[in-house]
C-alpha positions in Angstrom: 6.7 15.4 -9.8 7.4 15.2 -6.1 6.9 18.9 -5.7 3.8 19.0 -7.9 2.1 16.1 -6.0 3.5 17.2 -2.6 4.8 13.7 -2.0 6.6 13.0 1.3 9.1 10.6 -0.4 11.5 10.7 -3.3 10.8 9.2 -6.8 13.4 7.6 -9.0 13.8 8.9 -12.5 15.3 6.4 -15.0 15.7 8.1 -18.3 18.3 5.6 -19.5 16.2 2.6 -18.6 18.9 0.9 -16.5 16.7 0.3 -13.5 13.6 -1.0 -15.4 15.8 -3.6 -17.1 17.5 -4.7 -13.9 14.2 -5.0 -12.1 12.7 -7.0 -15.0 9.9 -4.6 -15.9 11.1 -3.9 -19.4 8.7 -5.2 -22.0 9.9 -5.9 -25.5 6.4 -7.1 -26.5 4.9 -3.7 -25.7 7.2 -2.0 -28.2 10.1 -1.5 -25.8 8.6 0.2 -22.9 8.4 -0.4 -19.1 5.4 -2.1 -17.6 3.7 0.3 -15.1 5.4 -0.5 -11.9 5.7 0.8 -8.4 8.4 -0.3 -6.0 8.4 1.1 -2.4 11.9 0.9 -0.9 12.6 1.1 2.8 15.3 3.4 4.1 17.5 0.3 4.6 17.3 -0.5 0.9 14.9 -3.5 1.3 11.8 -3.9 -0.8 8.6 -2.9 1.1 6.1 -3.4 -1.6 6.0 -4.0 -5.4 3.3 -3.7 -8.0 3.9 -4.6 -11.7 1.0 -4.0 -14.0 0.1 -6.1 -17.0 -0.3 -3.1 -19.4 -0.2 0.7 -19.4 -3.7 0.9 -17.9 -3.1 -1.6 -15.0 -2.2 0.5 -12.0 -3.1 0.3 -8.4 -5.5 2.9 -7.0 -4.0 5.4 -4.5 -5.9 3.6 -1.7 -4.4 0.2 -2.7 -0.9 1.7 -2.8 -1.1 3.5 0.5 -2.9 0.7 2.3 -0.3 -1.8 1.2 2.4 0.4 2.5 0.7 0.8 5.9 0.2 -3.0 6.2 3.9 -3.5 5.6 4.9 -1.3 8.6 
């Protein structure tokens, strides 16, 4: 996905679901899937920004995401 979208940052793949459960975005009420979530992590490991959607269609726009990251600089 990083290569396809030409992203200048890495993405985390979580095929076993370990991270989504640890970060509390697992949803048993949605049939056992993760809520749509975006976590921006700084190089030092701290959380720069987080977005956790209510359902599969609740996602930030690209502008919301990138503007939020710029504001956190």
